[in-house]
A tleap script that builds the chain and sets N, CA, C and O, in Angstrom:
source leaprc.protein.ff14SB
mol = sequence {
  NMET ASN ASP PHE PHE PHE THR PRO TYR LEU
  ASN PHE PRO MET ASN THR VAL GLU VAL LEU
  GLU TYR TYR GLN SER VAL PHE GLY GLY GLU
  LEU SER VAL MET ARG TYR THR PRO GLU LEU
  ILE GLU THR MET GLY MET PRO VAL PRO GLU
  GLY ALA VAL ALA HIE ALA GLN LEU THR GLY
  GLY LEU VAL THR ILE GLY GLY GLY ASP ALA
  ILE PHE GLY GLU PRO PRO SER LEU THR SER
  ASP ALA TYR ALA PHE MET LEU SER PRO GLU
  SER VAL ASP GLU ALA ARG ARG LEU ILE ALA
  ARG LEU VAL ASP ASP GLY GLY GLU GLU THR
  LEU HIE PHE GLU GLU ALA PRO TRP GLY ASP
  HIE TYR GLY GLN VAL VAL ASP ARG PHE GLY
  VAL THR TRP HIE PHE ASP ILE GLY PRO ALA
  GLN ALA CGLY
}
set mol.1.N position { 89.818 82.190 36.568 }
set mol.1.CA position { 89.889 82.958 37.019 }
set mol.1.C position { 88.790 84.187 37.238 }
set mol.1.O position { 88.024 84.834 36.525 }
set mol.2.N position { 89.137 84.131 38.550 }
set mol.2.CA position { 88.875 84.899 39.722 }
set mol.2.C position { 88.511 86.299 39.927 }
set mol.2.O position { 88.434 86.542 41.131 }
set mol.3.N position { 88.245 87.366 39.141 }
set mol.3.CA position { 88.551 89.109 39.438 }
set mol.3.C position { 87.798 89.570 40.542 }
set mol.3.O position { 87.446 90.750 40.552 }
set mol.4.N position { 87.439 88.659 41.664 }
set mol.4.CA position { 87.173 89.879 42.288 }
set mol.4.C position { 88.113 89.448 44.094 }
set mol.4.O position { 88.469 88.417 44.664 }
set mol.5.N position { 88.162 90.938 44.385 }
set mol.5.CA position { 89.795 91.292 45.000 }
set mol.5.C position { 89.023 91.451 46.911 }
set mol.5.O position { 89.259 92.587 47.323 }
set mol.6.N position { 88.734 91.130 47.306 }
set mol.6.CA position { 89.058 91.809 49.335 }
set mol.6.C position { 90.494 93.248 49.458 }
set mol.6.O position { 91.712 93.422 49.488 }
set mol.7.N position { 89.693 93.670 49.475 }
set mol.7.CA position { 91.089 94.364 50.566 }
set mol.7.C position { 91.120 95.423 51.374 }
set mol.7.O position { 90.714 96.458 50.846 }
set mol.8.N position { 91.507 95.511 52.604 }
set mol.8.CA position { 90.634 95.966 53.896 }
set mol.8.C position { 91.163 97.139 53.546 }
set mol.8.O position { 92.340 97.221 53.195 }
set mol.9.N position { 89.753 98.947 53.642 }
set mol.9.CA position { 90.715 100.501 53.887 }
set mol.9.C position { 90.977 100.199 54.983 }
set mol.9.O position { 90.466 99.332 55.692 }
set mol.10.N position { 92.140 101.199 55.275 }
set mol.10.CA position { 91.658 101.930 56.537 }
set mol.10.C position { 91.942 103.079 56.610 }
set mol.10.O position { 92.991 103.368 56.034 }
set mol.11.N position { 91.379 103.945 57.136 }
set mol.11.CA position { 90.730 105.509 57.808 }
set mol.11.C position { 92.143 105.997 58.230 }
set mol.11.O position { 91.880 107.185 58.420 }
set mol.12.N position { 92.682 105.946 58.341 }
set mol.12.CA position { 94.106 106.794 58.947 }
set mol.12.C position { 93.998 107.449 59.807 }
set mol.12.O position { 92.804 107.538 60.093 }
set mol.13.N position { 95.019 108.386 60.871 }
set mol.13.CA position { 94.691 109.294 61.102 }
set mol.13.C position { 95.708 110.986 60.510 }
set mol.13.O position { 95.814 111.804 61.425 }
set mol.14.N position { 96.157 111.286 59.564 }
set mol.14.CA position { 96.045 111.868 58.563 }
set mol.14.C position { 98.194 111.549 58.737 }
set mol.14.O position { 99.075 112.392 58.905 }
set mol.15.N position { 98.333 109.629 58.560 }
set mol.15.CA position { 99.568 109.322 58.353 }
set mol.15.C position { 99.663 108.131 57.259 }
set mol.15.O position { 100.516 107.245 57.209 }
set mol.16.N position { 98.839 108.291 56.612 }
set mol.16.CA position { 98.743 107.064 55.247 }
set mol.16.C position { 99.645 106.786 54.790 }
set mol.16.O position { 99.942 105.607 54.596 }
set mol.17.N position { 100.609 108.082 54.363 }
set mol.17.CA position { 102.300 107.798 53.538 }
set mol.17.C position { 102.831 106.721 54.362 }
set mol.17.O position { 103.160 105.671 53.810 }
set mol.18.N position { 102.971 106.886 55.821 }
set mol.18.CA position { 104.393 106.558 56.770 }
set mol.18.C position { 103.571 104.850 57.122 }
set mol.18.O position { 103.872 103.670 56.937 }
set mol.19.N position { 102.366 105.650 57.742 }
set mol.19.CA position { 102.227 103.967 57.926 }
set mol.19.C position { 102.662 102.937 56.602 }
set mol.19.O position { 103.395 101.950 56.542 }
set mol.20.N position { 101.718 103.777 55.432 }
set mol.20.CA position { 102.393 102.251 53.867 }
set mol.20.C position { 103.717 102.048 53.612 }
set mol.20.O position { 104.358 101.000 53.526 }
set mol.21.N position { 103.995 103.023 53.519 }
set mol.21.CA position { 105.081 102.996 53.524 }
set mol.21.C position { 106.469 102.034 54.361 }
set mol.21.O position { 107.589 101.614 54.066 }
set mol.22.N position { 105.393 102.041 55.724 }
set mol.22.CA position { 106.571 101.351 56.435 }
set mol.22.C position { 105.859 99.963 56.452 }
set mol.22.O position { 106.573 99.007 56.756 }
set mol.23.N position { 104.585 99.730 56.174 }
set mol.23.CA position { 103.938 98.119 55.737 }
set mol.23.C position { 105.047 97.401 53.814 }
set mol.23.O position { 105.285 96.249 53.452 }
set mol.24.N position { 105.369 98.676 53.177 }
set mol.24.CA position { 105.522 98.485 52.011 }
set mol.24.C position { 106.699 97.890 52.434 }
set mol.24.O position { 106.823 96.699 52.150 }
set mol.25.N position { 107.873 98.600 53.235 }
set mol.25.CA position { 109.690 97.969 53.702 }
set mol.25.C position { 109.490 96.859 54.349 }
set mol.25.O position { 110.343 96.067 53.948 }
set mol.26.N position { 108.704 96.280 55.277 }
set mol.26.CA position { 108.222 95.397 55.935 }
set mol.26.C position { 107.474 94.109 55.129 }
set mol.26.O position { 107.984 93.024 55.409 }
set mol.27.N position { 106.284 94.052 54.121 }
set mol.27.CA position { 105.684 93.833 53.116 }
set mol.27.C position { 106.363 93.469 51.726 }
set mol.27.O position { 106.320 92.462 51.019 }
set mol.28.N position { 106.906 94.506 51.638 }
set mol.28.CA position { 107.237 94.412 49.907 }
set mol.28.C position { 105.974 94.731 49.505 }
set mol.28.O position { 105.100 94.969 50.339 }
set mol.29.N position { 105.720 94.773 48.054 }
set mol.29.CA position { 104.596 95.935 46.892 }
set mol.29.C position { 105.244 97.142 46.593 }
set mol.29.O position { 106.355 97.629 46.799 }
set mol.30.N position { 103.922 97.559 45.893 }
set mol.30.CA position { 104.239 98.727 45.149 }
set mol.30.C position { 103.000 99.680 45.733 }
set mol.30.O position { 101.801 99.407 45.691 }
set mol.31.N position { 103.643 100.915 46.308 }
set mol.31.CA position { 102.313 101.789 46.688 }
set mol.31.C position { 102.371 103.363 45.940 }
set mol.31.O position { 103.152 104.218 45.521 }
set mol.32.N position { 100.658 102.982 46.149 }
set mol.32.CA position { 100.134 104.152 44.785 }
set mol.32.C position { 99.612 105.122 46.049 }
set mol.32.O position { 99.024 104.762 47.069 }
set mol.33.N position { 100.059 106.603 45.607 }
set mol.33.CA position { 100.001 107.195 46.520 }
set mol.33.C position { 98.690 108.449 45.559 }
set mol.33.O position { 98.957 109.014 44.498 }
set mol.34.N position { 97.545 108.564 46.220 }
set mol.34.CA position { 96.841 109.978 44.906 }
set mol.34.C position { 96.275 110.964 46.110 }
set mol.34.O position { 95.662 110.371 46.997 }
set mol.35.N position { 96.391 112.213 46.230 }
set mol.35.CA position { 96.205 113.341 47.627 }
set mol.35.C position { 95.165 113.803 46.349 }
set mol.35.O position { 95.043 113.618 45.138 }
set mol.36.N position { 94.432 114.614 47.594 }
set mol.36.CA position { 93.769 115.256 47.290 }
set mol.36.C position { 93.907 117.158 46.484 }
set mol.36.O position { 94.425 118.136 47.021 }
set mol.37.N position { 93.144 117.070 44.910 }
set mol.37.CA position { 93.800 117.955 43.935 }
set mol.37.C position { 92.836 119.002 44.233 }
set mol.37.O position { 91.646 118.908 44.533 }
set mol.38.N position { 93.853 120.381 44.042 }
set mol.38.CA position { 92.984 121.586 44.364 }
set mol.38.C position { 91.147 121.332 43.697 }
set mol.38.O position { 90.021 121.658 44.075 }
set mol.39.N position { 91.756 120.557 42.515 }
set mol.39.CA position { 89.693 120.332 41.453 }
set mol.39.C position { 89.681 119.603 42.863 }
set mol.39.O position { 89.607 120.333 43.852 }
set mol.40.N position { 89.765 117.853 43.096 }
set mol.40.CA position { 89.014 117.794 44.181 }
set mol.40.C position { 87.997 117.604 45.203 }
set mol.40.O position { 86.982 116.940 45.416 }
set mol.41.N position { 89.321 119.200 46.162 }
set mol.41.CA position { 89.141 119.768 46.854 }
set mol.41.C position { 87.274 120.612 46.608 }
set mol.41.O position { 86.188 120.905 47.107 }
set mol.42.N position { 87.979 120.610 45.674 }
set mol.42.CA position { 86.561 122.448 45.159 }
set mol.42.C position { 85.189 121.541 44.769 }
set mol.42.O position { 84.071 121.616 45.280 }
set mol.43.N position { 85.614 120.751 43.797 }
set mol.43.CA position { 84.056 119.632 44.360 }
set mol.43.C position { 83.354 119.057 45.368 }
set mol.43.O position { 82.216 118.592 45.318 }
set mol.44.N position { 84.379 119.139 46.628 }
set mol.44.CA position { 84.080 118.334 47.885 }
set mol.44.C position { 83.022 119.688 48.203 }
set mol.44.O position { 81.836 119.741 48.529 }
set mol.45.N position { 83.903 120.575 47.980 }
set mol.45.CA position { 82.690 122.182 48.694 }
set mol.45.C position { 82.788 122.267 50.239 }
set mol.45.O position { 81.846 122.644 50.936 }
set mol.46.N position { 83.864 121.932 50.669 }
set mol.46.CA position { 84.706 121.726 51.801 }
set mol.46.C position { 86.227 122.003 52.363 }
set mol.46.O position { 87.141 122.409 51.645 }
set mol.47.N position { 86.300 121.821 53.255 }
set mol.47.CA position { 87.928 122.172 53.414 }
set mol.47.C position { 88.656 120.249 53.586 }
set mol.47.O position { 88.062 119.244 53.977 }
set mol.48.N position { 90.036 120.402 53.127 }
set mol.48.CA position { 90.738 119.221 53.285 }
set mol.48.C position { 91.559 119.902 53.864 }
set mol.48.O position { 91.570 120.986 53.281 }
set mol.49.N position { 92.520 119.908 54.974 }
set mol.49.CA position { 94.023 120.005 54.636 }
set mol.49.C position { 95.580 119.223 54.188 }
set mol.49.O position { 95.886 118.125 54.651 }
set mol.50.N position { 96.328 119.868 53.378 }
set mol.50.CA position { 97.454 120.135 53.024 }
set mol.50.C position { 98.035 119.442 52.532 }
set mol.50.O position { 99.236 119.709 52.574 }
set mol.51.N position { 97.715 118.367 51.893 }
set mol.51.CA position { 98.624 117.470 52.002 }
set mol.51.C position { 97.872 115.908 51.810 }
set mol.51.O position { 98.158 114.742 51.536 }
set mol.52.N position { 97.177 116.429 52.020 }
set mol.52.CA position { 95.386 114.730 52.917 }
set mol.52.C position { 95.651 114.119 51.608 }
set mol.52.O position { 95.764 114.751 50.558 }
set mol.53.N position { 95.740 112.884 51.740 }
set mol.53.CA position { 95.764 111.799 50.870 }
set mol.53.C position { 94.916 111.579 50.888 }
set mol.53.O position { 94.274 111.505 51.936 }
set mol.54.N position { 94.164 111.219 49.055 }
set mol.54.CA position { 92.612 110.282 49.060 }
set mol.54.C position { 92.250 109.601 49.522 }
set mol.54.O position { 91.264 109.378 50.225 }
set mol.55.N position { 93.885 108.660 48.802 }
set mol.55.CA position { 93.521 107.229 48.678 }
set mol.55.C position { 94.963 106.928 48.262 }
set mol.55.O position { 95.834 107.618 47.732 }
set mol.56.N position { 94.909 105.564 48.716 }
set mol.56.CA position { 96.734 104.875 48.569 }
set mol.56.C position { 96.103 103.600 48.780 }
set mol.56.O position { 95.068 103.362 49.402 }
set mol.57.N position { 96.902 102.787 48.150 }
set mol.57.CA position { 97.195 101.934 48.165 }
set mol.57.C position { 97.999 100.700 47.625 }
set mol.57.O position { 97.976 100.359 46.443 }
set mol.58.N position { 98.884 99.913 48.843 }
set mol.58.CA position { 99.769 98.935 48.677 }
set mol.58.C position { 99.486 97.344 48.372 }
set mol.58.O position { 98.663 96.647 48.965 }
set mol.59.N position { 100.210 97.005 47.492 }
set mol.59.CA position { 99.557 95.521 46.780 }
set mol.59.C position { 101.029 94.939 46.395 }
set mol.59.O position { 101.995 95.272 47.081 }
set mol.60.N position { 101.178 94.070 45.291 }
set mol.60.CA position { 101.621 92.724 45.091 }
set mol.60.C position { 103.070 92.419 45.807 }
set mol.60.O position { 104.174 92.389 45.263 }
set mol.61.N position { 102.743 92.205 47.169 }
set mol.61.CA position { 104.188 92.087 47.781 }
set mol.61.C position { 102.820 91.069 48.811 }
set mol.61.O position { 101.687 90.801 48.411 }
set mol.62.N position { 103.182 90.849 49.605 }
set mol.62.CA position { 102.038 90.065 50.438 }
set mol.62.C position { 101.251 89.929 51.596 }
set mol.62.O position { 101.116 89.118 52.512 }
set mol.63.N position { 100.728 91.120 51.199 }
set mol.63.CA position { 100.031 92.209 51.646 }
set mol.63.C position { 98.926 92.938 50.607 }
set mol.63.O position { 99.433 93.574 49.683 }
set mol.64.N position { 97.245 92.893 50.693 }
set mol.64.CA position { 97.641 94.020 49.663 }
set mol.64.C position { 96.482 95.066 51.531 }
set mol.64.O position { 96.115 94.530 52.577 }
set mol.65.N position { 96.316 96.666 51.039 }
set mol.65.CA position { 95.910 98.037 51.755 }
set mol.65.C position { 95.733 98.661 51.338 }
set mol.65.O position { 96.520 99.155 50.530 }
set mol.66.N position { 94.247 99.235 51.636 }
set mol.66.CA position { 94.081 100.445 50.646 }
set mol.66.C position { 93.591 101.456 52.263 }
set mol.66.O position { 93.013 101.024 53.260 }
set mol.67.N position { 94.051 102.760 52.006 }
set mol.67.CA position { 93.476 103.437 52.832 }
set mol.67.C position { 93.061 104.998 52.590 }
set mol.67.O position { 92.126 105.180 51.811 }
set mol.68.N position { 93.617 106.034 53.134 }
set mol.68.CA position { 93.106 107.493 52.440 }
set mol.68.C position { 93.369 108.130 54.296 }
set mol.68.O position { 93.333 107.413 55.296 }
set mol.69.N position { 93.611 109.593 54.261 }
set mol.69.CA position { 93.660 110.140 55.727 }
set mol.69.C position { 92.488 110.321 56.011 }
set mol.69.O position { 92.074 111.013 55.082 }
set mol.70.N position { 91.009 110.006 57.257 }
set mol.70.CA position { 91.135 110.377 57.618 }
set mol.70.C position { 90.462 112.747 58.401 }
set mol.70.O position { 90.681 113.387 59.429 }
set mol.71.N position { 89.707 113.023 57.115 }
set mol.71.CA position { 90.343 114.436 57.205 }
set mol.71.C position { 88.435 115.099 58.034 }
set mol.71.O position { 88.179 116.267 58.330 }
set mol.72.N position { 87.907 114.430 58.116 }
set mol.72.CA position { 86.143 114.878 58.555 }
set mol.72.C position { 86.669 114.106 60.612 }
set mol.72.O position { 87.425 113.162 60.841 }
set mol.73.N position { 86.304 114.523 61.113 }
set mol.73.CA position { 85.795 114.678 62.750 }
set mol.73.C position { 87.260 114.758 63.568 }
set mol.73.O position { 88.169 115.557 63.339 }
set mol.74.N position { 87.235 113.843 64.452 }
set mol.74.CA position { 88.493 113.317 65.636 }
set mol.74.C position { 89.449 112.463 64.330 }
set mol.74.O position { 88.699 112.511 63.355 }
set mol.75.N position { 90.467 111.885 64.003 }
set mol.75.CA position { 91.613 111.322 63.941 }
set mol.75.C position { 90.910 109.767 64.532 }
set mol.75.O position { 90.081 109.710 65.439 }
set mol.76.N position { 91.356 108.805 63.927 }
set mol.76.CA position { 90.597 107.585 64.184 }
set mol.76.C position { 91.924 106.921 64.732 }
set mol.76.O position { 93.003 107.444 64.453 }
set mol.77.N position { 91.836 105.318 65.820 }
set mol.77.CA position { 92.380 104.673 66.914 }
set mol.77.C position { 92.466 103.777 65.491 }
set mol.77.O position { 91.477 103.398 64.865 }
set mol.78.N position { 93.892 103.518 65.113 }
set mol.78.CA position { 93.751 102.231 64.495 }
set mol.78.C position { 94.198 101.448 65.126 }
set mol.78.O position { 94.840 100.485 64.707 }
set mol.79.N position { 93.897 101.758 66.506 }
set mol.79.CA position { 94.199 99.928 67.382 }
set mol.79.C position { 92.400 99.831 67.668 }
set mol.79.O position { 91.473 100.638 67.734 }
set mol.80.N position { 92.545 98.586 67.765 }
set mol.80.CA position { 91.256 97.948 67.816 }
set mol.80.C position { 90.746 96.291 67.904 }
set mol.80.O position { 91.085 95.350 67.186 }
set mol.81.N position { 89.730 96.325 69.155 }
set mol.81.CA position { 90.029 94.423 69.269 }
set mol.81.C position { 88.417 93.797 67.935 }
set mol.81.O position { 88.039 92.652 67.687 }
set mol.82.N position { 87.894 95.149 67.400 }
set mol.82.CA position { 86.359 94.710 66.609 }
set mol.82.C position { 88.174 93.874 64.826 }
set mol.82.O position { 87.929 92.939 64.064 }
set mol.83.N position { 89.155 94.430 64.826 }
set mol.83.CA position { 89.752 93.655 63.123 }
set mol.83.C position { 90.847 93.776 63.897 }
set mol.83.O position { 91.077 94.248 65.011 }
set mol.84.N position { 91.882 92.888 62.492 }
set mol.84.CA position { 93.580 92.141 62.843 }
set mol.84.C position { 93.592 91.373 61.589 }
set mol.84.O position { 92.680 90.779 61.014 }
set mol.85.N position { 94.799 91.516 61.308 }
set mol.85.CA position { 94.647 90.874 59.832 }
set mol.85.C position { 95.331 89.752 59.649 }
set mol.85.O position { 96.463 90.163 59.903 }
set mol.86.N position { 95.471 88.456 59.350 }
set mol.86.CA position { 96.040 87.446 59.565 }
set mol.86.C position { 96.875 87.111 58.113 }
set mol.86.O position { 96.401 87.224 56.982 }
set mol.87.N position { 97.664 86.857 58.317 }
set mol.87.CA position { 98.674 86.400 57.521 }
set mol.87.C position { 99.193 84.743 57.827 }
set mol.87.O position { 99.235 84.276 58.965 }
set mol.88.N position { 99.512 84.092 56.778 }
set mol.88.CA position { 99.636 82.750 56.925 }
set mol.88.C position { 101.260 82.222 55.385 }
set mol.88.O position { 101.417 81.570 54.353 }
set mol.89.N position { 102.267 83.430 56.688 }
set mol.89.CA position { 103.537 83.269 55.182 }
set mol.89.C position { 104.124 81.950 55.352 }
set mol.89.O position { 104.097 81.259 56.371 }
set mol.90.N position { 104.805 81.611 53.921 }
set mol.90.CA position { 105.037 80.359 53.076 }
set mol.90.C position { 105.499 79.311 54.590 }
set mol.90.O position { 104.522 78.595 54.812 }
set mol.91.N position { 106.776 78.984 55.772 }
set mol.91.CA position { 107.186 78.756 56.386 }
set mol.91.C position { 106.705 79.871 57.677 }
set mol.91.O position { 106.366 81.048 57.798 }
set mol.92.N position { 106.938 78.574 58.574 }
set mol.92.CA position { 107.327 79.360 60.349 }
set mol.92.C position { 108.647 80.558 60.376 }
set mol.92.O position { 108.513 81.654 60.919 }
set mol.93.N position { 109.995 80.080 59.642 }
set mol.93.CA position { 110.811 81.185 59.730 }
set mol.93.C position { 110.598 82.847 58.939 }
set mol.93.O position { 110.924 83.991 59.257 }
set mol.94.N position { 109.861 82.212 57.750 }
set mol.94.CA position { 109.223 83.586 57.254 }
set mol.94.C position { 108.316 84.454 58.291 }
set mol.94.O position { 108.366 85.675 58.438 }
set mol.95.N position { 107.247 83.283 59.161 }
set mol.95.CA position { 106.879 84.294 59.335 }
set mol.95.C position { 107.649 85.093 60.943 }
set mol.95.O position { 107.520 86.264 61.300 }
set mol.96.N position { 108.400 84.019 61.620 }
set mol.96.CA position { 109.003 84.475 62.497 }
set mol.96.C position { 110.120 85.442 62.403 }
set mol.96.O position { 110.779 85.738 63.401 }
set mol.97.N position { 110.413 86.074 60.923 }
set mol.97.CA position { 111.093 86.743 60.342 }
set mol.97.C position { 110.242 88.067 60.483 }
set mol.97.O position { 110.840 88.983 61.048 }
set mol.98.N position { 108.834 88.352 60.031 }
set mol.98.CA position { 108.081 89.394 59.808 }
set mol.98.C position { 107.513 89.805 61.425 }
set mol.98.O position { 107.595 91.010 61.660 }
set mol.99.N position { 107.047 89.090 62.364 }
set mol.99.CA position { 106.589 89.000 63.630 }
set mol.99.C position { 108.117 89.805 63.688 }
set mol.99.O position { 107.901 91.011 63.812 }
set mol.100.N position { 110.020 89.419 63.622 }
set mol.100.CA position { 110.954 90.071 64.841 }
set mol.100.C position { 111.118 91.024 64.182 }
set mol.100.O position { 112.034 91.619 64.750 }
set mol.101.N position { 110.576 92.058 62.601 }
set mol.101.CA position { 110.836 93.457 62.350 }
set mol.101.C position { 109.614 93.719 62.831 }
set mol.101.O position { 110.007 94.652 63.531 }
set mol.102.N position { 107.827 93.666 63.168 }
set mol.102.CA position { 107.446 94.177 63.382 }
set mol.102.C position { 107.606 94.789 64.721 }
set mol.102.O position { 107.188 95.932 64.906 }
set mol.103.N position { 108.284 93.995 65.847 }
set mol.103.CA position { 108.951 94.000 67.122 }
set mol.103.C position { 110.238 94.871 67.235 }
set mol.103.O position { 110.339 95.909 67.889 }
set mol.104.N position { 110.813 94.514 66.789 }
set mol.104.CA position { 112.304 95.305 66.670 }
set mol.104.C position { 111.654 96.626 65.926 }
set mol.104.O position { 112.037 97.541 66.654 }
set mol.105.N position { 111.187 96.979 65.289 }
set mol.105.CA position { 110.158 98.052 65.150 }
set mol.105.C position { 109.422 98.904 65.435 }
set mol.105.O position { 108.873 99.755 64.735 }
set mol.106.N position { 109.363 98.602 67.034 }
set mol.106.CA position { 108.419 99.043 68.052 }
set mol.106.C position { 107.124 98.492 68.147 }
set mol.106.O position { 106.227 99.331 68.226 }
set mol.107.N position { 106.678 96.939 68.164 }
set mol.107.CA position { 105.273 96.728 68.314 }
set mol.107.C position { 105.010 95.682 69.398 }
set mol.107.O position { 106.057 95.480 70.013 }
set mol.108.N position { 104.446 95.271 69.654 }
set mol.108.CA position { 104.354 94.680 71.045 }
set mol.108.C position { 103.594 92.943 70.152 }
set mol.108.O position { 102.540 92.741 69.549 }
set mol.109.N position { 105.126 91.770 70.608 }
set mol.109.CA position { 103.884 90.899 70.315 }
set mol.109.C position { 103.187 89.593 71.909 }
set mol.109.O position { 103.476 88.924 72.901 }
set mol.110.N position { 102.059 90.107 70.900 }
set mol.110.CA position { 101.131 90.185 72.243 }
set mol.110.C position { 100.923 88.427 72.645 }
set mol.110.O position { 100.974 88.168 73.847 }
set mol.111.N position { 100.766 87.622 71.979 }
set mol.111.CA position { 100.876 86.551 72.119 }
set mol.111.C position { 101.818 85.651 71.374 }
set mol.111.O position { 101.923 85.770 70.154 }
set mol.112.N position { 102.461 84.819 71.993 }
set mol.112.CA position { 103.616 83.975 71.279 }
set mol.112.C position { 103.570 83.333 70.402 }
set mol.112.O position { 102.555 82.755 70.013 }
set mol.113.N position { 104.800 83.284 69.826 }
set mol.113.CA position { 104.305 82.393 68.046 }
set mol.113.C position { 104.958 80.775 68.769 }
set mol.113.O position { 105.824 80.119 69.347 }
set mol.114.N position { 103.794 80.899 68.188 }
set mol.114.CA position { 104.411 78.750 68.856 }
set mol.114.C position { 103.889 78.162 68.384 }
set mol.114.O position { 102.952 78.569 67.696 }
set mol.115.N position { 104.367 76.186 68.546 }
set mol.115.CA position { 102.751 75.040 67.890 }
set mol.115.C position { 101.754 75.045 69.134 }
set mol.115.O position { 102.006 74.411 70.158 }
set mol.116.N position { 100.351 75.976 68.930 }
set mol.116.CA position { 98.878 76.025 69.131 }
set mol.116.C position { 98.547 74.234 69.589 }
set mol.116.O position { 99.181 73.217 69.308 }
set mol.117.N position { 97.531 74.397 70.236 }
set mol.117.CA position { 96.720 73.144 70.788 }
set mol.117.C position { 96.109 72.397 69.376 }
set mol.117.O position { 96.074 71.208 69.059 }
set mol.118.N position { 95.648 73.616 68.681 }
set mol.118.CA position { 95.721 72.878 67.793 }
set mol.118.C position { 96.235 72.490 66.144 }
set mol.118.O position { 95.652 72.199 65.100 }
set mol.119.N position { 97.410 72.637 66.500 }
set mol.119.CA position { 99.097 72.415 65.867 }
set mol.119.C position { 99.239 73.209 64.781 }
set mol.119.O position { 99.605 72.686 63.729 }
set mol.120.N position { 99.006 74.448 64.833 }
set mol.120.CA position { 99.472 75.220 63.781 }
set mol.120.C position { 100.549 75.629 64.453 }
set mol.120.O position { 101.098 74.869 65.251 }
set mol.121.N position { 100.903 76.615 64.273 }
set mol.121.CA position { 101.737 77.838 64.457 }
set mol.121.C position { 101.079 78.938 64.615 }
set mol.121.O position { 100.573 79.383 63.585 }
set mol.122.N position { 100.884 79.652 65.780 }
set mol.122.CA position { 100.200 80.980 66.098 }
set mol.122.C position { 101.147 81.706 66.073 }
set mol.122.O position { 102.296 81.264 66.038 }
set mol.123.N position { 100.767 83.392 66.090 }
set mol.123.CA position { 100.673 84.097 67.444 }
set mol.123.C position { 100.517 86.099 66.925 }
set mol.123.O position { 100.186 86.535 65.823 }
set mol.124.N position { 100.809 86.719 67.894 }
set mol.124.CA position { 99.337 88.013 67.968 }
set mol.124.C position { 101.065 88.686 67.830 }
set mol.124.O position { 102.132 88.221 68.231 }
set mol.125.N position { 100.678 90.192 66.947 }
set mol.125.CA position { 101.765 91.359 66.807 }
set mol.125.C position { 101.142 92.616 66.974 }
set mol.125.O position { 101.070 93.273 65.935 }
set mol.126.N position { 100.739 93.060 67.847 }
set mol.126.CA position { 100.455 95.057 68.067 }
set mol.126.C position { 101.634 95.255 67.097 }
set mol.126.O position { 102.635 94.592 67.368 }
set mol.127.N position { 101.708 96.289 65.689 }
set mol.127.CA position { 102.754 97.476 65.379 }
set mol.127.C position { 102.293 98.436 66.103 }
set mol.127.O position { 101.278 98.508 66.796 }
set mol.128.N position { 103.612 99.599 65.758 }
set mol.128.CA position { 103.884 100.346 66.251 }
set mol.128.C position { 102.647 101.152 65.733 }
set mol.128.O position { 102.644 101.929 66.687 }
set mol.129.N position { 101.514 101.610 64.914 }
set mol.129.CA position { 100.841 101.926 64.286 }
set mol.129.C position { 99.506 101.785 65.353 }
set mol.129.O position { 98.649 102.669 65.359 }
set mol.130.N position { 99.396 100.397 66.402 }
set mol.130.CA position { 97.751 100.070 67.145 }
set mol.130.C position { 97.328 98.975 66.049 }
set mol.130.O position { 96.340 98.360 66.449 }
set mol.131.N position { 97.895 98.422 64.438 }
set mol.131.CA position { 97.494 97.684 64.368 }
set mol.131.C position { 97.593 96.146 64.873 }
set mol.131.O position { 98.639 96.074 65.517 }
set mol.132.N position { 97.068 95.125 64.856 }
set mol.132.CA position { 96.709 93.733 64.626 }
set mol.132.C position { 96.494 92.570 63.613 }
set mol.132.O position { 95.583 92.291 62.834 }
set mol.133.N position { 98.258 91.729 64.078 }
set mol.133.CA position { 98.686 91.557 62.581 }
set mol.133.C position { 98.756 90.034 63.639 }
set mol.133.O position { 99.431 89.887 64.658 }
set mol.134.N position { 97.926 89.150 63.060 }
set mol.134.CA position { 98.253 87.890 63.444 }
set mol.134.C position { 98.599 86.488 62.586 }
set mol.134.O position { 97.928 86.127 61.619 }
set mol.135.N position { 99.492 85.931 62.987 }
set mol.135.CA position { 100.263 85.152 61.918 }
set mol.135.C position { 99.654 83.260 62.249 }
set mol.135.O position { 99.678 82.855 63.411 }
set mol.136.N position { 99.275 82.527 61.362 }
set mol.136.CA position { 98.512 81.685 61.680 }
set mol.136.C position { 99.810 80.901 60.335 }
set mol.136.O position { 100.114 81.493 59.300 }
set mol.137.N position { 100.481 79.217 60.825 }
set mol.137.CA position { 100.738 78.431 59.670 }
set mol.137.C position { 100.864 77.285 59.750 }
set mol.137.O position { 101.883 76.774 60.217 }
set mol.138.N position { 99.829 76.598 59.300 }
set mol.138.CA position { 99.509 74.778 59.374 }
set mol.138.C position { 100.835 74.307 59.545 }
set mol.138.O position { 102.002 74.644 59.344 }
set mol.139.N position { 99.849 72.975 60.203 }
set mol.139.CA position { 100.686 71.306 60.026 }
set mol.139.C position { 102.129 71.795 58.628 }
set mol.139.O position { 103.323 72.055 58.485 }
set mol.140.N position { 100.835 71.635 57.927 }
set mol.140.CA position { 101.641 71.405 56.460 }
set mol.140.C position { 102.883 72.215 56.135 }
set mol.140.O position { 104.030 71.775 56.211 }
set mol.141.N position { 102.506 73.570 55.730 }
set mol.141.CA position { 103.781 74.293 55.415 }
set mol.141.C position { 104.422 74.654 57.099 }
set mol.141.O position { 104.891 75.791 57.032 }
set mol.142.N position { 104.560 74.213 58.230 }
set mol.142.CA position { 105.275 74.063 59.432 }
set mol.142.C position { 107.382 73.565 58.816 }
set mol.142.O position { 108.509 74.060 58.818 }
set mol.143.N position { 106.402 71.892 58.273 }
set mol.143.CA position { 107.010 70.974 57.784 }
set mol.143.C position { 107.358 70.376 58.552 }
set mol.143.O position { 108.015 69.366 58.299 }
savepdb mol mol.pdb
quit
């Protein structure tokens, strides 16, 4: 058994709970949230916006994502060409359902999900928060 895990961690522009609760509604799982406490703020020795999230993690569903509110400097944009999340759901139908949900909730399908020249079903969606999701279903999964 391997106890090594890779978890993407995003710095959110003060909307960690909103984003991760949305992802929980789409992908399932359990969400844990830890806010900055007065004791933690005191040890940091600098101001922290009221209600800011120190750490949150979505686990146990189709994705595992960690994150927290970016409390220093300019709030970051989640939109980037530098990263994307790739999902390989169990079936083409499941991928289509997830893509439809992300699009129906304000996202944009930037590359239509269909059979690609290399044989996989593949597509891309940018969700309403600006995060890019790649969907890839191999020929064996596509049936």
